[in-house]
C-alpha positions in Angstrom: -38.9 -52.4 -18.1 -37.9 -55.5 -19.4 -34.8 -56.3 -20.9 -33.7 -56.3 -24.9 -35.4 -59.1 -26.4 -33.8 -60.9 -29.6 -34.9 -59.4 -32.9 -35.2 -62.6 -34.9 -38.8 -62.9 -34.5 -41.7 -61.6 -36.2 -43.2 -59.6 -33.5 -43.2 -56.0 -32.4 -40.6 -54.8 -29.8 -41.6 -52.4 -27.4 -38.0 -50.6 -27.1 -39.3 -47.9 -24.8 -38.9 -44.4 -25.0 -35.8 -42.4 -26.8 -34.7 -39.9 -23.9 -32.6 -36.5 -25.3 -30.5 -34.6 -22.8 -32.6 -31.3 -23.4 -34.7 -30.4 -20.4 -37.5 -29.1 -22.3 -39.6 -32.0 -23.6 -43.0 -30.9 -23.4 -45.0 -29.4 -26.5 -44.4 -25.7 -26.8 -47.3 -23.8 -26.0 -48.0 -22.6 -29.4 -48.3 -26.2 -31.2 -51.9 -28.0 -30.3 -52.3 -31.5 -30.3 -54.3 -30.9 -33.8 -50.8 -29.5 -35.5 -49.1 -32.6 -33.8 -51.3 -35.1 -35.6 -50.6 -33.4 -38.9 -47.6 -35.0 -39.1 -46.8 -38.4 -40.6 -43.4 -39.7 -42.6 -43.0 -43.0 -44.3 -40.2 -44.2 -46.1 -39.7 -47.9 -48.2 -37.1 -49.0 -50.0 -37.0 -52.5 -51.5 -37.1 -55.0 -54.0 -37.8 -58.8 -54.9 -34.8 -61.3 -55.8 -32.9 -64.2 -55.2 -33.3 -64.0 -51.2 -37.2 -63.1 -51.5 -38.5 -59.6 -50.7 -35.7 -57.7 -48.9 -36.4 -53.9 -47.8 -36.1 -50.9 -45.4 -39.3 -49.2 -43.7 -39.6 -47.0 -41.1 -42.4 -44.1 -40.1 -43.2 -41.7 -37.8 -46.6 -41.6 -36.7 -48.8 -39.7 -34.3 -48.2 -40.5 -30.3 -44.3 -39.6 -31.3 -43.8 -43.3 -32.7 -40.9 -44.4 -34.5 -41.3 -47.7 -36.2 -38.5 -49.3 -38.3 -38.9 -52.5 -40.1 -35.8 -54.4 -41.7 -36.2 -57.4 -43.6 -33.0 -58.3 -45.2 -32.7 -62.2 -45.9 -29.1 -62.4 -47.0 -27.3 -65.1 -45.3 -30.7 -65.6 -43.3 -30.9 -62.7 -41.5 -33.7 -62.3 -38.9 -36.6 -60.1 -40.0 -36.2 -57.1 -37.7 -39.3 -54.8 -36.1 -38.6 -52.1 -33.6 -40.9 -49.6 -32.3 -39.7 -46.5 -30.3 -41.3 -43.6 -28.7 -39.4 -40.0 -29.5 -39.5 -36.6 -28.0 -41.2 -33.9 -29.4 -38.0 -32.3 -30.0 -37.0 -34.9 -32.1 -40.3 -34.5 -34.2 -39.7 -30.8 -34.6 -36.2 -31.5 -35.8 -37.5 -33.7 -38.2 -40.4 -31.5 -39.4 -37.4 -28.9 -39.9 -35.3 -31.2 -42.1 -38.6 -31.6 -44.3 -39.0 -27.9 -44.4 -35.4 -27.0 -45.0 -34.6 -29.8 -47.9 -37.7 -28.4 -50.0 -39.2 -31.8 -50.9 -42.7 -30.4 -50.3 -42.4 -28.4 -53.2 -41.1 -31.2 -55.5 -42.8 -33.4 -58.1 -42.1 -36.9 -59.3 -43.4 -36.8 -62.5 -40.1 -37.2 -64.4 -38.3 -39.3 -61.7 -37.5 -42.9 -62.9 -40.2 -45.4 -62.2 -39.4 -48.5 -60.1 -37.9 -51.6 -62.0 -36.4 -54.7 -61.5 -33.7 -53.0 -59.3 -36.4 -52.1 -56.9 -38.5 -48.9 -55.5 -38.4 -46.5 -52.9 -41.4 -44.8 -51.8 -41.8 -40.9 -49.5 -44.9 -40.0 -47.7 -45.2 -37.2 -45.9 -48.2 -35.1 -44.1 -47.0 -32.1 -43.0 -49.8 -29.6 -41.6 -51.9 -29.2 -45.0 -49.7 -30.7 -47.3 -49.3 -34.3 -48.4 -46.8 -35.3 -50.9 -46.4 -39.4 -51.7 -43.5 -40.0 -54.2 -42.2 -43.6 -56.0 -39.4 -43.9 -57.8 -36.6 -46.6 -58.5 -33.9 -47.7 -56.1 -31.0 -45.3 -56.6 -27.7 -46.5 -55.5 -25.5 -43.7 -56.1 -25.7 -39.8 -57.3 -24.6 -40.7 -60.8 -27.8 -42.0 -61.1 -29.8 -39.2 -59.8 -27.8 -36.9 -62.2 -28.7 -39.4 -65.3 -32.4 -38.6 -64.8 -35.2 -36.4 -66.3 -35.2 -34.2 -63.2 -31.6 -34.5 -61.5 -32.3 -31.4 -59.4 -35.8 -32.6 -58.0 -34.3 -36.1 -57.8 -31.4 -34.8 -55.9 -33.5 -33.2 -52.9 -34.9 -36.6 -52.5 -31.7 -38.5 -52.4 -30.0 -36.2 -49.8 -33.4 -36.1 -47.3 -33.7 -39.7 -47.8 -29.9 -40.1 -46.6 -30.5 -37.7 -43.4 -33.6 -39.1 -42.6 -31.7 -42.8 -42.8 -29.3 -41.4 -40.4 -31.4 -40.0 -38.0 -33.6 -43.5 -38.0 -30.3 -45.4 -37.4 -28.7 -43.3 -34.6 -32.2 -43.3 -32.9 -32.5 -47.2 -32.6 -28.8 -47.6 -32.3 -28.9 -45.3 -29.2 -31.7 -46.6 -27.7 -29.9 -50.1 -27.6 -26.6 -49.0 -26.5 -28.3 -46.9 -23.5 -30.2 -49.8 -22.9 -27.4 -52.2 -22.9 -25.1 -50.4 -21.1 -27.2 -49.2 -18.5 -28.8 -52.9 -17.9 -24.7 -53.7 -17.5 -24.7 -51.3 -14.6 -27.6 -53.2 -12.6 -26.2 -55.5 -9.8 
């Protein structure tokens, strides 16, 4: 395995595999390979402004891949791209989060359109269901309450918060584990 490299390049960085403490990482017997491929999630939030196109985007795709990109050009921050492999258990928990949230039953027709503030997009394929939502960037829960569909938008708002926490934890955990394990090699 190679050591972590600087994130100030525009090339994809292979990060390896995020390992869970669970000893059962294999696919459960009732889940076929076809069912595993019937899952996709992509989230994007961004805007174009003083510092150019700034955005955060992540996606979970087949092959248990989590891809992450963050382009915050504020104070010349570098463009960050990362890719990690996650276990089947992580994907199952992600699917459970989505199902429990109720997002698949929502409709974005009454949600605020993208504007100068920016936009966010959420696309999910879960088995035979497919949703693709687009709305404005939401800064706080008060923005949700002022919308024409506060209940539906609240579902998206809270799911996005949970998804971001999960993704940041997975990416952060990987680097901490990799960096700490490298310091113990003599």
